[in-house]
C-alpha positions as CSV (number, residue, x, y, z in Angstrom):
1,M,11.7,18.8,-11.2
2,D,15.0,20.5,-10.9
3,Q,18.0,18.3,-10.0
4,N,19.0,20.8,-7.3
5,T,15.5,21.0,-5.7
6,L,15.2,19.6,-2.2
7,I,12.0,18.2,-0.8
8,E,11.3,18.2,2.9
9,V,10.8,14.8,4.5
10,G,9.8,15.1,8.1
11,A,10.4,18.2,10.2
12,E,14.1,18.5,9.9
13,S,15.5,16.6,6.9
14,L,15.8,17.6,3.2
15,V,16.2,14.9,0.6
16,P,17.7,15.6,-2.9
17,C,15.1,15.1,-5.6
18,D,17.1,12.4,-7.4
19,D,16.1,10.2,-4.5
20,C,12.5,11.4,-4.3
21,P,9.8,9.4,-6.1
22,L,7.9,10.9,-9.0
23,T,4.2,11.0,-9.5
24,V,2.5,9.4,-12.5
25,R,2.2,12.9,-14.1
26,E,5.9,13.7,-13.5
27,A,7.0,10.3,-14.8
28,A,4.9,10.8,-17.9
29,R,6.5,14.2,-18.5
30,Y,9.9,12.7,-17.9
31,L,9.3,9.9,-20.4
32,G,7.5,12.0,-22.9
33,V,4.3,10.1,-22.9
34,S,0.7,10.6,-21.5
35,P,-0.2,9.7,-18.0
36,Q,-2.7,7.2,-19.4
37,T,0.3,5.4,-21.1
38,V,2.1,5.2,-17.8
39,Y,-1.0,3.8,-16.1
40,L,-1.2,1.2,-18.8
41,W,2.5,0.2,-18.3
42,V,1.9,-0.1,-14.6
43,E,-1.2,-2.3,-15.1
44,R,0.9,-4.5,-17.5
45,K,3.8,-4.5,-15.0
46,Q,6.1,-3.1,-17.7
47,I,7.4,-0.2,-15.8
48,P,9.1,-0.3,-12.3
49,H,6.9,1.4,-9.8
50,L,6.1,1.7,-6.1
51,R,2.6,1.6,-4.6
52,V,2.4,3.9,-1.6
53,M,-0.4,3.4,0.9
54,G,-2.2,1.1,-1.6
55,R,-3.4,3.3,-4.4
56,N,-0.7,6.0,-4.9
57,I,1.8,5.1,-7.6
58,R,5.4,6.5,-7.5
59,F,8.5,6.0,-9.6
60,L,12.2,6.4,-8.9
61,K,14.0,8.4,-11.5
62,S,16.9,6.0,-11.6
63,E,14.5,3.2,-12.4
64,L,12.8,5.2,-15.2
65,E,16.3,5.9,-16.7
66,T,16.9,2.1,-16.8
67,F,13.4,1.5,-18.2
68,E,14.0,4.2,-20.9
69,C,17.4,2.8,-21.9
70,R,16.1,-0.8,-22.4
71,G,13.5,0.5,-24.9
72,R,10.4,0.4,-22.7
73,R,9.9,-3.3,-23.3
74,G,10.0,-6.5,-21.4
75,R,9.0,-7.4,-17.8
76,V,10.3,-5.4,-14.9
77,V,13.0,-6.9,-12.9
78,H,14.0,-5.0,-9.8
79,S,17.6,-5.2,-8.6
80,T,18.2,-5.9,-4.9
81,A,19.5,-2.4,-4.3
82,S,16.5,-1.0,-5.9
83,S,14.1,-3.1,-3.9
84,E,15.8,-2.0,-0.7
85,R,15.5,1.6,-1.7
86,L,11.8,1.1,-2.5
87,E,11.2,-0.6,0.9
88,G,13.0,2.4,2.6
89,L,10.8,4.9,0.8
90,Q,7.7,2.9,1.8
91,K,8.7,3.2,5.4
92,V,9.3,6.9,5.1
93,F,5.9,7.4,3.6
94,A,4.2,5.2,6.2
95,D,5.9,7.2,9.0
96,E,4.8,10.5,7.4
97,V,1.2,9.3,7.2
98,A,1.3,8.1,10.8
99,N,2.7,11.4,12.0
100,A,0.1,13.3,10.1
101,K,-2.7,11.3,11.6
102,R,-1.3,11.8,15.1
103,S,-1.1,15.6,14.6
104,T,-4.6,15.6,13.3
105,R,-5.9,13.8,16.3
106,K,-4.2,16.3,18.6
107,N,-6.1,19.1,17.0
108,E,-9.5,17.5,17.2
109,P,-11.9,18.7,19.9
110,P,-12.5,16.1,22.7
111,S,-15.4,13.8,22.1
112,K,-18.4,14.1,24.3
C-alpha cells in the first residue's frame, strides 16, 4: 500500500493508510516473509495482531515496525495506546458489518 493512499471507512470519511489495518498477505509482504510464517507467528502469539469478527486477522503497520525492530522475537506486549487503537478499529469494523447487514436486509424481498 502507498503511504498516500486513502481508504474509505463509512460513507463520508477517508482514513490514511498508515492507520488502516493490513491483511495477512499485506503484512507478509511488508515483513518479507510468507503468509504461512505470519500465520505461525499469530498462532504462537509472537506478532501483534487484531482479530476482526472472529476469524479475520489484521495488523497495524506501526505495530509491525516495532515487531521488526525488536528482531521478531519474544512475546507480544501491547502498549495502552496501541490497545486503545485496536479497540477503536474493532468498533469501526463492527459498525461497518452492522451497516452492511442492515442495507442487505432493506434490499431483500418481503417474506411471505
